[in-house]
C-alpha positions in Angstrom: -39.3 -5.4 -23.3 -35.6 -5.5 -22.6 -33.4 -6.1 -25.6 -30.2 -6.2 -23.7 -30.1 -8.5 -20.6 -26.3 -8.6 -20.1 -23.5 -6.1 -20.2 -22.1 -7.4 -23.5 -25.6 -7.3 -25.1 -26.0 -3.7 -23.9 -22.8 -2.7 -25.7 -23.8 -4.5 -28.8 -27.2 -2.8 -28.8 -25.6 0.6 -28.6 -23.4 -0.3 -31.6 -26.4 -1.6 -33.5 -28.4 1.6 -32.8 -25.6 3.8 -34.0 -24.9 1.7 -37.1 -28.5 1.9 -38.1 -28.4 5.7 -37.7 -25.1 6.3 -39.4 -24.1 4.3 -42.5 -20.5 5.5 -42.1 -19.9 3.2 -39.1 -18.3 -0.1 -39.7 -17.1 -2.9 -37.4 -13.9 -4.9 -37.4 -13.2 -7.9 -35.2 -11.6 -11.3 -35.2 -14.9 -12.6 -33.7 -17.6 -10.1 -34.4 -20.9 -10.6 -32.5 -23.2 -12.9 -34.5 -26.2 -10.6 -34.2 -24.4 -7.6 -35.7 -22.9 -9.6 -38.5 -26.2 -11.1 -39.4 -28.0 -7.7 -39.2 -25.5 -5.6 -41.2 -23.8 -8.1 -43.4 -20.1 -8.6 -44.3 -19.6 -5.1 -45.9 -20.0 -3.4 -42.5 -19.2 -6.1 -40.0 -15.8 -7.6 -41.1 -14.2 -10.6 -39.6 -10.4 -10.0 -39.6 -7.2 -11.9 -39.1 -5.2 -11.3 -35.9 -3.2 -8.3 -37.1 -4.0 -5.4 -34.7 -1.0 -3.2 -35.7 -1.9 -3.0 -39.4 -5.7 -3.0 -38.9 -5.5 -0.2 -36.3 -3.5 1.9 -38.8 -6.1 1.2 -41.5 -8.9 2.3 -39.1 -7.0 5.6 -38.4 -6.8 6.2 -42.2 -10.5 5.3 -42.7 -11.5 7.7 -39.9 -9.4 10.5 -41.5 -11.3 9.8 -44.8 -14.7 10.2 -43.3 -15.7 6.8 -42.1 -16.3 5.9 -38.4 -14.6 2.6 -37.6 -15.1 0.4 -34.5 -12.2 -2.0 -33.9 -12.7 -4.8 -31.4 -9.2 -5.7 -30.2 -10.9 -8.1 -27.8 -8.2 -8.3 -25.1 -6.3 -5.0 -24.5 -3.0 -6.8 -24.5 -3.5 -7.9 -28.1 -3.3 -4.3 -29.1 0.1 -3.5 -27.5 1.7 -4.0 -30.9 -0.7 -1.4 -32.2 0.3 1.4 -29.8 2.1 3.4 -32.5 -1.0 4.0 -34.7 -3.0 4.8 -31.5 -0.5 7.0 -29.6 1.3 8.7 -32.5 -1.4 8.8 -35.1 -5.0 8.6 -33.7 -4.2 10.7 -30.6 -2.2 13.4 -32.4 -3.1 13.9 -36.0 -6.2 16.1 -35.5 -4.1 18.5 -33.4 -1.0 18.3 -35.7 -3.1 19.0 -38.8 -4.8 22.0 -37.2 -8.2 20.4 -37.0 -8.4 19.7 -40.7 -9.2 16.0 -40.0 -11.3 14.2 -37.5 -10.5 10.7 -36.0 -13.8 9.2 -35.0 -12.4 5.8 -34.1 -13.7 3.6 -31.2 -11.4 0.8 -30.0 -13.1 -1.8 -27.8 -10.9 -3.8 -25.4 -11.5 -6.2 -22.6 -9.4 -6.0 -19.4 -9.0 -7.3 -15.9 -8.5 -10.4 -13.9 -10.9 -13.1 -12.8 -10.9 -15.6 -15.7 -7.8 -17.6 -15.0 -6.0 -16.6 -18.2 -2.7 -15.5 -16.6 -0.5 -12.6 -17.0 -0.7 -11.8 -20.8 -4.5 -11.8 -20.8 -5.4 -10.2 -17.5 -4.1 -6.7 -17.4 -5.7 -3.3 -16.6 -3.6 -0.7 -18.4 -6.2 2.0 -18.8 -4.0 4.6 -17.0 -1.5 4.2 -19.9 -4.1 5.2 -22.4 -5.7 7.9 -20.2 -2.2 9.6 -19.9 -2.0 10.1 -23.7 -3.4 13.5 -24.7 -5.9 13.2 -27.6 -7.5 9.9 -26.4 -10.7 9.5 -24.5 -10.9 6.5 -22.2 -14.1 4.9 -20.9 -14.6 2.2 -18.3 -18.3 1.7 -17.4 -19.3 -0.7 -14.6 -22.9 -1.5 -15.6 -24.6 -2.5 -18.9 -26.9 0.6 -18.7 -23.9 2.9 -18.5 -22.1 0.9 -21.1 -25.0 1.5 -23.5 -25.1 5.2 -23.0 -21.3 5.7 -23.0 -20.9 3.6 -26.2 -23.4 5.8 -27.9 -21.5 8.9 -26.9 -18.2 7.2 -28.0 -19.7 6.6 -31.5 -20.9 10.2 -31.8 -17.5 11.6 -30.9 -15.1 12.9 -33.5 -12.1 11.9 -31.5 -10.5 8.5 -30.7 -12.1 6.6 -27.8 -10.7 3.5 -26.1 -13.6 1.7 -24.5 -12.6 -0.7 -21.7 -15.0 -3.6 -20.9 -14.2 -5.7 -17.8 -14.1 -9.4 -18.4 -16.0 -10.1 -15.3 -18.7 -7.6 -16.3 -19.6 -9.5 -19.6 -22.3 -11.7 -18.2 -23.6 -9.2 -15.6 -27.3 -8.5 -15.8 -28.4 -5.3 -17.6 -31.8 -3.9 -18.5 -31.7 -1.8 -21.7 -34.9 -1.6 -23.8 -34.8 -1.9 -27.5 -35.4 1.8 -28.0 -33.0 4.6 -28.7 -31.7 5.5 -25.2 -29.9 8.6 -24.3 -26.1 9.0 -24.6 -24.3 9.6 -21.3 -21.8 12.5 -21.5 -18.1 11.8 -20.9 -16.6 13.3 -17.7 -19.6 12.8 -15.5 -19.2 10.3 -12.6 -22.1 8.3 -11.0 -22.8 8.0 -7.3 -23.5 4.3 -7.1 -24.3 4.5 -3.3 -24.7 7.6 -1.2 -23.0 7.7 2.2 -21.6 10.1 4.8 -18.6 8.4 6.5 -16.1 7.6 3.7 -15.8 8.0 0.0 -14.9 4.9 -2.0 -14.0 5.6 -5.7 -13.8 2.4 -7.7 -13.1 1.7 -11.4 -15.0 -0.7 -13.6 -15.7 -4.1 -12.1 -14.3 -2.9 -8.8 -17.5 -0.8 -8.3 -19.3 -4.0 -7.6 -16.6 -5.1 -5.1 -16.9 -1.7 -3.5 -20.7 -1.9 -3.2 -20.3 -5.4 -1.6 -17.8 -3.9 0.9 -20.2 -1.0 1.6 -23.0 -3.4 2.4 -20.6 -5.2 4.8 -19.5 -2.0 6.4 -23.1 -0.8 6.8 -23.7 -3.7 9.2 -21.0 -2.2 11.4 -22.5 1.2 11.2 -20.1 2.7 8.6 -21.9 4.5 5.8 -19.8 4.4 2.7 -20.4 6.5 -0.5 -19.4 4.7 -3.7 -18.5 6.7 -6.7 -18.0 5.3 -10.2 -16.0 7.6 -12.5 -17.3 5.9 -15.6 -14.8 7.8 -17.8 -11.1 8.0 -17.0 -10.2 10.6 -19.6 -11.9 13.0 -19.0 -12.0 12.3 -15.3 -14.7 13.8 -13.1 -12.6 15.0 -10.1 -15.2 17.5 -9.1 -17.7 14.9 -7.9 -14.9 13.1 -6.0 -13.6 16.2 -4.2 -17.2 17.3 -3.4 -17.8 13.8 -1.8 -14.5 13.9 0.2 -15.3 17.4 1.5 -18.4 15.9 3.0 -17.1 12.5 4.2 -13.6 13.4 5.2 -12.1 10.1 4.1 -11.1 8.6 0.8 -10.4 5.0 -0.5 -9.7 4.5 -4.2 -10.0 1.0 -5.7 -8.1 0.2 -8.9 -7.5 -3.2 -10.5 -4.1 -2.0 -11.8 -1.0 -1.7 -9.6 -0.7 1.5 -7.6 2.3 3.0 -9.4 1.3 5.6 -12.0 -2.3 4.5 -11.7 -5.7 6.2 -12.1 -6.0 5.6 -8.3 -2.9 7.8 -7.8 -4.4 10.5 -10.1 -7.6 10.5 -8.1 -5.8 10.8 -4.8 -3.6 13.6 -6.2 -6.6 15.5 -7.5 -8.1 15.5 -4.0 -4.8 16.5 -2.3 -4.3 19.4 -4.8 -7.8 20.7 -3.9 -7.4 22.9 -0.8 -10.9 22.5 0.4 -10.9 18.7 0.0 -7.4 18.4 1.5 -8.4 20.3 4.6 -11.5 18.2 5.0 -9.5 14.9 5.1 -9.5 13.4 8.6 -7.0 10.6 7.6 -4.6 10.1 4.7 -6.2 8.7 1.5 -5.8 5.0 0.9 -5.3 3.1 -2.4 -6.5 -0.5 -2.7 -4.9 -1.7 -5.9 -3.5 -4.8 -7.6 -0.2 -6.2 -6.4 2.8 -5.0 -8.4 3.2 -8.4 -10.1 2.0 -10.0 -13.4 -1.4 -11.6 -12.7 -0.8 -15.2 -11.6 -2.4 -18.1 -13.4 -3.5 -20.1 -10.4 -6.9 -19.0 -9.1 -5.9 -18.5 -5.4 -2.9 -16.4 -6.3 -4.9 -14.5 -8.9 -7.5 -13.6 -6.3 -4.8 -12.5 -3.9 -3.3 -10.2 -6.5 -6.3 -8.0 -7.1 -8.7 -6.0 -4.9 -11.7 -7.7 -3.3 -14.7 -6.6 -1.2 -12.8 -7.9 1.9 -9.7 -5.8 1.1 -11.8 -2.7 0.5 -13.7 -3.2 3.7 -10.5 -3.7 5.7 -9.0 -0.5 4.3 -12.1 1.4 5.3 -12.0 0.0 8.8 -8.4 1.0 9.1 -9.3 4.6 8.2 -12.2 4.6 10.7 
């Protein structure tokens, strides 16, 4: 019997399993999931005001004192005002204090375009967090992976920023109501095997890449699709091994290309002598346009990657 039938339910199920196992875990959110609130009560699942900067700082302090907070920022942009306690405290204090404290804090955030909420609500700034030493950054593309990676995040003694794509929320998932296995950080998943081109895609874009791969298959192009799952640590070994075999690379990222995870993945391949020598064509990035995400749906769709854009990029390489 599946207890989690959507991506969101899979994440909540992982949280419930870990909260049942560890009484030190508590949950803060402006709109906490009803099931968790009813199951654990107001002492451990707290509805909060909209005050991300102060509450994030409180969570850092709670983590240093032995608790294990989860803070649901909801939209990632709501937490931009809380970057000081994340970047200067959560990410650094364990190092600066010589390992005398732990910071087991999980920050859940939604990201990405596709819901018509305009520029301030549809951003994908995961590269900014992945670039900060001391933070771990997760961006699963399926409910099954979201369950396993959330369990790993809640077992970790370091701060984790857990990115959940807005278009992934209703996506079907099949997670039984039993204690499933955690998925280790830094291990990519091959979503589709192929021999002609490597497509690396992040979060929701994995599904766009799979749709593109199906389209390309009809034309006799066999695409391999790799889902990094975590962005810090980033599994570059799986990517470079694939590129050494296929000789071509396309990276799909819902953020603009400048200073992006896509750029980091391309660089990791170009810095690997064996992968670089295997490339038959220059790598290609398929990223969001360098503009704030527009409000109108046609412009929004034009600003972010799609299966068609991915397939076109592969055809150009071929």
